[in-house]
Z-matrix of the N, CA and C atoms (Angstrom, degrees):
N
C 1 1.452
C 2 1.522 1 108.44
N 3 1.325 2 116.13 1 135.88
C 4 1.461 3 120.19 2 179.74
C 5 1.525 4 110.32 3 -70.17
N 6 1.339 5 115.22 4 161.25
C 7 1.464 6 119.23 5 176.72
C 8 1.523 7 110.85 6 -60.08
N 9 1.336 8 116.73 7 -39.97
C 10 1.465 9 120.31 8 -179.89
C 11 1.527 10 110.25 9 -62.65
N 12 1.319 11 116.90 10 -45.22
C 13 1.468 12 120.16 11 179.69
C 14 1.523 13 110.65 12 -61.17
N 15 1.318 14 117.63 13 -40.78
C 16 1.469 15 120.64 14 179.03
C 17 1.524 16 110.26 15 -65.53
N 18 1.331 17 118.00 16 -41.98
C 19 1.459 18 121.24 17 178.61
C 20 1.531 19 111.04 18 -61.73
N 21 1.322 20 116.83 19 -42.12
C 22 1.460 21 120.94 20 179.45
C 23 1.528 22 110.21 21 -67.65
N 24 1.313 23 116.64 22 -43.00
C 25 1.461 24 120.27 23 177.86
C 26 1.528 25 110.19 24 -58.43
N 27 1.321 26 116.94 25 -42.55
C 28 1.462 27 120.71 26 177.97
C 29 1.523 28 111.46 27 -64.40
N 30 1.318 29 117.77 28 -34.42
C 31 1.463 30 121.93 29 175.49
C 32 1.530 31 110.20 30 -62.11
N 33 1.322 32 116.66 31 -43.72
C 34 1.472 33 121.93 32 177.77
C 35 1.528 34 110.09 33 -59.73
N 36 1.330 35 116.95 34 -43.94
C 37 1.466 36 120.36 35 -179.41
C 38 1.530 37 112.12 36 -71.60
N 39 1.331 38 116.57 37 -31.95
C 40 1.461 39 120.29 38 178.12
C 41 1.517 40 110.80 39 -62.05
N 42 1.319 41 116.82 40 -37.97
C 43 1.462 42 121.02 41 176.22
C 44 1.537 43 109.72 42 -54.56
N 45 1.333 44 116.84 43 -50.11
C 46 1.470 45 121.18 44 -178.15
C 47 1.534 46 111.09 45 -61.75
N 48 1.313 47 116.97 46 -44.27
C 49 1.462 48 120.48 47 -179.76
C 50 1.519 49 111.68 48 -61.15
N 51 1.326 50 116.23 49 -44.14
C 52 1.467 51 119.74 50 -176.79
C 53 1.525 52 112.12 51 -69.45
N 54 1.314 53 117.98 52 -41.19
C 55 1.464 54 118.65 53 -179.84
C 56 1.528 55 109.88 54 -66.31
N 57 1.315 56 117.92 55 -39.63
C 58 1.462 57 120.70 56 179.49
C 59 1.526 58 112.34 57 -68.06
N 60 1.322 59 116.88 58 -26.68
C 61 1.464 60 121.34 59 177.32
C 62 1.533 61 111.44 60 -81.62
N 63 1.336 62 116.91 61 -6.82
C 64 1.456 63 119.75 62 -176.39
C 65 1.513 64 112.53 63 76.38
N 66 1.327 65 117.01 64 16.02
C 67 1.464 66 123.02 65 -178.31
C 68 1.533 67 108.96 66 -85.33
N 69 1.321 68 115.97 67 75.87
C 70 1.460 69 120.36 68 -177.01
C 71 1.523 70 111.92 69 -65.72
N 72 1.336 71 117.21 70 -33.93
C 73 1.465 72 119.64 71 175.84
C 74 1.527 73 110.52 72 -65.38
N 75 1.334 74 116.04 73 -40.16
C 76 1.460 75 120.27 74 178.89
C 77 1.516 76 112.90 75 -66.31
N 78 1.335 77 116.42 76 -39.55
C 79 1.465 78 120.32 77 175.80
C 80 1.521 79 108.98 78 -62.99
N 81 1.318 80 116.36 79 -48.30
C 82 1.462 81 120.86 80 -178.63
C 83 1.526 82 111.59 81 -59.36
N 84 1.326 83 116.96 82 -37.27
C 85 1.469 84 120.61 83 -179.57
C 86 1.526 85 112.16 84 -61.47
N 87 1.327 86 117.39 85 -28.82
C 88 1.460 87 120.72 86 178.73
C 89 1.521 88 111.86 87 -65.35
N 90 1.343 89 116.50 88 -18.53
C 91 1.462 90 121.97 89 -177.94
C 92 1.526 91 111.79 90 -112.35
N 93 1.335 92 116.35 91 23.94
C 94 1.462 93 120.61 92 178.64
C 95 1.520 94 110.99 93 -56.95
N 96 1.318 95 116.21 94 -31.08
C 97 1.466 96 122.01 95 -179.86
C 98 1.521 97 111.37 96 -117.46
N 99 1.338 98 115.92 97 29.11
C 100 1.451 99 118.53 98 -175.23
C 101 1.508 100 112.57 99 -155.68
N 102 1.341 101 114.40 100 -162.37
C 103 1.458 102 121.21 101 -175.46
C 104 1.509 103 111.07 102 -151.12
N 105 1.333 104 114.87 103 158.62
C 106 1.456 105 122.24 104 171.23
C 107 1.523 106 107.50 105 -115.37
N 108 1.311 107 114.95 106 131.08
C 109 1.467 108 121.17 107 173.39
C 110 1.518 109 106.55 108 -102.39
N 111 1.321 110 115.39 109 107.44
C 112 1.447 111 120.56 110 -175.93
C 113 1.514 112 113.74 111 -69.98
N 114 1.322 113 116.14 112 -26.41
C 115 1.463 114 121.73 113 -179.88
C 116 1.519 115 107.61 114 -131.92
N 117 1.323 116 117.95 115 124.09
C 118 1.471 117 119.36 116 177.83
C 119 1.529 118 110.83 117 -55.87
N 120 1.322 119 115.88 118 130.05
C 121 1.470 120 121.47 119 -179.66
C 122 1.528 121 112.12 120 58.22
N 123 1.337 122 115.55 121 25.73
C 124 1.459 123 120.03 122 -176.99
C 125 1.520 124 112.93 123 -77.42
N 126 1.325 125 115.67 124 170.26
C 127 1.460 126 120.73 125 178.31
C 128 1.526 127 110.76 126 -69.40
N 129 1.334 128 116.71 127 166.70
C 130 1.479 129 120.62 128 -175.99
C 131 1.527 130 114.26 129 -54.31
N 132 1.323 131 117.62 130 -32.20
C 133 1.474 132 119.01 131 -177.97
C 134 1.528 133 112.63 132 -70.67
N 135 1.338 134 118.28 133 -7.76
C 136 1.466 135 121.20 134 176.67
C 137 1.526 136 112.14 135 -99.73
N 138 1.341 137 116.45 136 6.49
C 139 1.462 138 122.12 137 177.24
C 140 1.522 139 107.72 138 -106.89
N 141 1.323 140 116.33 139 125.55
C 142 1.456 141 122.35 140 -177.09
C 143 1.523 142 108.22 141 -117.69
N 144 1.330 143 116.29 142 106.84
C 145 1.460 144 121.46 143 -172.56
C 146 1.516 145 111.17 144 -108.09
N 147 1.334 146 115.94 145 133.77
C 148 1.452 147 122.17 146 178.60
C 149 1.519 148 112.45 147 82.98
N 150 1.308 149 114.69 148 162.81
C 151 1.469 150 121.23 149 -175.69
C 152 1.523 151 113.68 150 -56.68
N 153 1.327 152 117.18 151 -46.17
C 154 1.464 153 119.73 152 -175.48
C 155 1.524 154 111.46 153 -63.11
N 156 1.322 155 117.73 154 -43.72
C 157 1.469 156 120.86 155 -178.95
C 158 1.528 157 111.50 156 -70.76
N 159 1.337 158 117.40 157 -37.82
C 160 1.465 159 119.56 158 178.22
C 161 1.528 160 109.24 159 -66.40
N 162 1.306 161 117.30 160 -40.94
C 163 1.472 162 121.36 161 176.99
C 164 1.523 163 109.89 162 -60.36
N 165 1.321 164 116.40 163 -43.37
C 166 1.461 165 121.90 164 178.95
C 167 1.531 166 110.77 165 -61.21
N 168 1.326 167 117.03 166 -41.94
C 169 1.464 168 120.86 167 179.73
C 170 1.522 169 111.08 168 -60.34
N 171 1.348 170 116.46 169 -47.58
C 172 1.468 171 119.31 170 -179.01
C 173 1.517 172 112.11 171 -69.07
N 174 1.318 173 117.28 172 -36.07
C 175 1.475 174 120.70 173 176.71
C 176 1.529 175 110.12 174 -62.53
N 177 1.322 176 116.46 175 -40.35
C 178 1.456 177 123.01 176 179.84
C 179 1.530 178 111.97 177 -66.98
N 180 1.330 179 116.74 178 -35.58
C 181 1.460 180 120.45 179 -167.75
C 182 1.521 181 115.90 180 -104.35
N 183 1.321 182 118.31 181 -29.29
C 184 1.461 183 120.80 182 -167.75
C 185 1.519 184 112.24 183 -99.72
N 186 1.300 185 115.37 184 126.22
C 187 1.461 186 122.27 185 177.47
C 188 1.538 187 108.22 186 -83.25
N 189 1.337 188 116.46 187 121.54
C 190 1.462 189 121.14 188 175.86
C 191 1.524 190 109.03 189 -106.01
N 192 1.305 191 115.84 190 146.47
C 193 1.465 192 122.15 191 -177.08
C 194 1.524 193 110.99 192 -101.63
N 195 1.335 194 116.91 193 -179.50
C 196 1.468 195 122.06 194 -175.60
C 197 1.521 196 112.85 195 -55.36
N 198 1.326 197 117.26 196 -29.62
C 199 1.463 198 119.98 197 179.25
C 200 1.522 199 112.41 198 -83.53
N 201 1.336 200 117.61 199 3.66
C 202 1.459 201 121.80 200 177.49
C 203 1.514 202 114.79 201 83.68
N 204 1.323 203 117.63 202 3.76
C 205 1.457 204 121.21 203 -178.93
C 206 1.529 205 110.29 204 -114.64
N 207 1.332 206 116.71 205 163.63
C 208 1.468 207 119.29 206 174.20
C 209 1.531 208 112.51 207 -85.32
N 210 1.342 209 115.49 208 2.35
C 211 1.476 210 122.07 209 -178.71
C 212 1.529 211 111.76 210 56.73
N 213 1.316 212 114.09 211 42.26
C 214 1.465 213 121.84 212 178.72
C 215 1.519 214 110.52 213 -120.01
N 216 1.322 215 114.51 214 166.66
C 217 1.458 216 122.94 215 166.62
C 218 1.522 217 106.44 216 -134.87
N 219 1.319 218 115.21 217 122.67
C 220 1.465 219 121.97 218 176.02
C 221 1.525 220 107.23 219 -98.67
N 222 1.319 221 116.24 220 113.06
C 223 1.465 222 121.93 221 177.48
C 224 1.523 223 107.43 222 -98.50
N 225 1.321 224 116.22 223 122.25
C 226 1.459 225 121.82 224 -178.27
C 227 1.521 226 108.19 225 -111.29
N 228 1.337 227 115.99 226 126.58
C 229 1.462 228 120.82 227 -176.64
C 230 1.530 229 110.17 228 -136.12
N 231 1.323 230 114.65 229 175.64
C 232 1.460 231 122.10 230 174.43
C 233 1.528 232 111.88 231 52.31
N 234 1.333 233 116.24 232 40.96
C 235 1.458 234 120.97 233 179.55
C 236 1.529 235 108.30 234 -71.06
N 237 1.319 236 115.13 235 122.80
C 238 1.475 237 121.99 236 176.75
C 239 1.514 238 107.45 237 -122.45
N 240 1.331 239 116.46 238 130.15
C 241 1.457 240 121.21 239 -176.82
C 242 1.519 241 110.97 240 -128.86
N 243 1.321 242 114.76 241 145.19
C 244 1.457 243 122.85 242 173.61
C 245 1.522 244 105.97 243 -127.56
N 246 1.337 245 115.85 244 110.44
C 247 1.459 246 121.49 245 -173.34
C 248 1.523 247 109.59 246 -107.67
N 249 1.333 248 115.85 247 132.93
C 250 1.464 249 122.63 248 171.25
C 251 1.519 250 106.23 249 -110.84
N 252 1.318 251 115.63 250 90.54
C 253 1.469 252 121.68 251 -176.29
C 254 1.522 253 111.71 252 -56.23
N 255 1.311 254 116.54 253 -43.75
C 256 1.459 255 120.69 254 -177.39
C 257 1.516 256 112.94 255 -61.33
N 258 1.314 257 116.78 256 -40.94
C 259 1.464 258 121.39 257 -179.44
C 260 1.528 259 112.06 258 -83.52
N 261 1.333 260 116.68 259 -16.76
C 262 1.470 261 119.86 260 -176.26
C 263 1.510 262 112.37 261 70.28
N 264 1.333 263 115.74 262 34.21
C 265 1.459 264 120.80 263 179.46
C 266 1.521 265 109.54 264 -131.91
N 267 1.314 266 115.18 265 161.87
C 268 1.461 267 120.38 266 177.56
C 269 1.528 268 108.22 267 -156.41
N 270 1.306 269 114.73 268 159.96
C 271 1.464 270 120.85 269 173.04
C 272 1.518 271 107.35 270 -136.40
N 273 1.311 272 115.24 271 158.31
C 274 1.449 273 117.90 272 -178.97
C 275 1.509 274 111.76 273 -167.55
N 276 1.320 275 112.90 274 173.28
C 277 1.455 276 120.53 275 176.25
C 278 1.523 277 108.05 276 -144.31
N 279 1.309 278 115.07 277 159.91
C 280 1.466 279 121.14 278 178.63
C 281 1.515 280 108.52 279 -159.15
N 282 1.322 281 115.60 280 156.68
C 283 1.458 282 122.02 281 170.99
C 284 1.522 283 107.90 282 -94.94
N 285 1.335 284 116.06 283 152.87
C 286 1.458 285 119.67 284 170.44
C 287 1.523 286 109.80 285 -134.36
N 288 1.322 287 113.77 286 153.16
C 289 1.463 288 122.53 287 175.17
C 290 1.521 289 105.67 288 -137.89
N 291 1.320 290 116.97 289 125.35
C 292 1.456 291 121.48 290 -178.17
C 293 1.527 292 108.99 291 -110.76
N 294 1.328 293 115.24 292 124.88
C 295 1.461 294 120.68 293 173.53
C 296 1.520 295 108.53 294 -108.75
N 297 1.330 296 115.58 295 159.14
C 298 1.454 297 120.35 296 177.64
C 299 1.518 298 109.78 297 -151.69
N 300 1.319 299 114.47 298 146.87
C 301 1.465 300 122.09 299 171.65
C 302 1.524 301 107.38 300 -144.25
N 303 1.319 302 116.06 301 130.61
C 304 1.462 303 122.05 302 177.05
C 305 1.526 304 107.25 303 -132.18
N 306 1.325 305 117.84 304 173.44
C 307 1.466 306 118.23 305 176.45
C 308 1.530 307 113.16 306 -57.15
N 309 1.337 308 116.60 307 -27.51
C 310 1.463 309 120.52 308 -178.11
C 311 1.522 310 113.76 309 -105.37
N 312 1.323 311 117.65 310 0.21
C 313 1.467 312 121.72 311 -176.60
C 314 1.530 313 108.82 312 -134.86
N 315 1.316 314 117.81 313 115.26
C 316 1.469 315 118.53 314 177.78
C 317 1.532 316 110.43 315 -66.70
N 318 1.315 317 115.79 316 157.41
C 319 1.463 318 121.31 317 -178.95
C 320 1.521 319 110.30 318 -52.62
N 321 1.343 320 114.89 319 127.34
C 322 1.456 321 120.17 320 179.46
C 323 1.523 322 110.86 321 -161.93
N 324 1.316 323 114.90 322 162.01
C 325 1.458 324 121.13 323 173.16
C 326 1.519 325 107.09 324 -78.91
N 327 1.340 326 115.79 325 128.27
C 328 1.460 327 119.29 326 -179.87
C 329 1.525 328 112.85 327 -109.27
N 330 1.333 329 117.60 328 -17.74
C 331 1.471 330 119.50 329 178.74
C 332 1.517 331 110.28 330 -164.51
N 333 1.325 332 114.84 331 147.49
C 334 1.467 333 121.44 332 169.22
C 335 1.519 334 107.43 333 -135.83
N 336 1.317 335 114.96 334 156.28
C 337 1.454 336 118.85 335 179.29
C 338 1.505 337 111.99 336 178.40
N 339 1.334 338 114.39 337 -157.76
C 340 1.460 339 121.84 338 -176.40
C 341 1.522 340 109.78 339 -136.57
N 342 1.315 341 114.80 340 149.83
C 343 1.455 342 122.12 341 169.76
C 344 1.524 343 107.32 342 -110.31
N 345 1.314 344 116.12 343 137.81
C 346 1.461 345 121.87 344 166.52
C 347 1.517 346 105.44 345 -116.20
N 348 1.311 347 116.29 346 118.57
C 349 1.458 348 121.81 347 -172.34
C 350 1.522 349 111.74 348 -122.21
N 351 1.322 350 114.36 349 149.75
C 352 1.460 351 120.76 350 163.97
C 353 1.521 352 106.51 351 -124.48
N 354 1.307 353 115.37 352 153.54
C 355 1.457 354 122.41 353 -175.25
C 356 1.525 355 108.83 354 -135.97
N 357 1.328 356 115.64 355 156.15
C 358 1.460 357 119.77 356 171.13
C 359 1.530 358 108.73 357 -143.61
N 360 1.325 359 112.63 358 153.54
C 361 1.466 360 120.15 359 -179.26
C 362 1.524 361 108.35 360 -100.74
N 363 1.328 362 115.31 361 128.49
C 364 1.457 363 122.21 362 177.34
C 365 1.524 364 107.26 363 -127.68
N 366 1.320 365 116.43 364 121.06
C 367 1.461 366 120.12 365 179.08
C 368 1.517 367 113.13 366 57.17
N 369 1.324 368 116.68 367 34.93
C 370 1.460 369 121.24 368 178.08
C 371 1.522 370 114.65 369 83.25
N 372 1.331 371 117.74 370 0.59
C 373 1.462 372 122.10 371 -178.43
C 374 1.526 373 108.61 372 -113.64
N 375 1.333 374 116.32 373 136.59
C 376 1.457 375 121.57 374 177.80
C 377 1.525 376 110.38 375 -86.72
N 378 1.327 377 115.75 376 135.94
C 379 1.463 378 124.05 377 -179.35
C 380 1.524 379 109.50 378 -129.59
N 381 1.326 380 115.42 379 155.62
C 382 1.456 381 118.95 380 167.19
C 383 1.521 382 107.61 381 -66.18
N 384 1.313 383 116.58 382 135.98
C 385 1.448 384 122.25 383 168.76
C 386 1.526 385 107.53 384 -96.71
N 387 1.338 386 116.43 385 -58.61
C 388 1.461 387 121.68 386 178.02
C 389 1.523 388 109.63 387 -140.24
N 390 1.311 389 115.96 388 133.71
C 391 1.463 390 121.80 389 170.53
C 392 1.527 391 107.37 390 -119.58
N 393 1.323 392 115.53 391 121.01
C 394 1.457 393 121.39 392 174.18
C 395 1.512 394 107.41 393 -109.51
N 396 1.323 395 115.67 394 128.79
C 397 1.469 396 121.48 395 -176.75
C 398 1.526 397 109.95 396 -103.26
N 399 1.304 398 115.56 397 129.38
C 400 1.452 399 122.52 398 175.40
C 401 1.523 400 107.54 399 -114.44
N 402 1.310 401 117.56 400 122.52
C 403 1.460 402 122.07 401 176.94
C 404 1.526 403 107.21 402 -96.86
N 405 1.333 404 116.00 403 119.47
C 406 1.461 405 120.61 404 -178.88
C 407 1.519 406 113.11 405 -97.32
N 408 1.336 407 116.53 406 -36.70
C 409 1.457 408 121.23 407 -178.21
C 410 1.521 409 108.80 408 -142.82
N 411 1.319 410 116.44 409 142.86
C 412 1.462 411 119.30 410 176.49
C 413 1.517 412 110.56 411 -131.83
N 414 1.307 413 113.48 412 146.07
C 415 1.454 414 121.77 413 172.11
C 416 1.519 415 107.20 414 -112.49
N 417 1.315 416 116.40 415 -140.55
C 418 1.464 417 121.90 416 -179.10
C 419 1.526 418 109.15 417 -82.57
N 420 1.328 419 117.33 418 98.34
C 421 1.462 420 120.86 419 179.34
C 422 1.532 421 112.06 420 -96.89
N 423 1.316 422 117.55 421 7.82
C 424 1.465 423 121.27 422 -175.52
C 425 1.530 424 112.69 423 -65.84
N 426 1.307 425 118.28 424 -20.49
C 427 1.468 426 121.71 425 178.13
C 428 1.527 427 111.38 426 -93.90
N 429 1.320 428 116.63 427 -5.21
C 430 1.469 429 121.99 428 -177.49
C 431 1.528 430 111.46 429 -109.49
N 432 1.299 431 116.95 430 -45.58
C 433 1.453 432 120.97 431 -175.78
C 434 1.520 433 111.29 432 -100.68
N 435 1.314 434 116.59 433 147.82
C 436 1.455 435 121.48 434 -179.16
C 437 1.524 436 112.65 435 -82.43
N 438 1.303 437 117.42 436 -7.73
C 439 1.480 438 119.39 437 -178.70
C 440 1.499 439 110.51 438 -118.82
């Protein structure tokens, strides 16, 4: 695996670590030069561009508990990357599985799906360009999402 591919893969995993830690500012920072598309091919109001808008999206949607976390674990697997070193761009996909346990919810899988991502390199650092989230299966998300 190239150094660029490893750096991008670590960026993908950093997203999961930060969201599970309840670090909404840290998650948002990953998109300082990018955007999240909450709905594939969705209308403009489902696109959250830049740190402030991504932070707003997670604040709006994610239920945090007394310990400051959403009490989730995002497992990211099957990461596939295609890197164009010369252009400083990359694209990739991955599967995710989200588990959750709260005082009122026993440990269970609450969602599975896929990410389709694009990345770009700025000043030698890889950033998310676009993350599109596809939800394939859902369980009880009432303890995770505010809506």
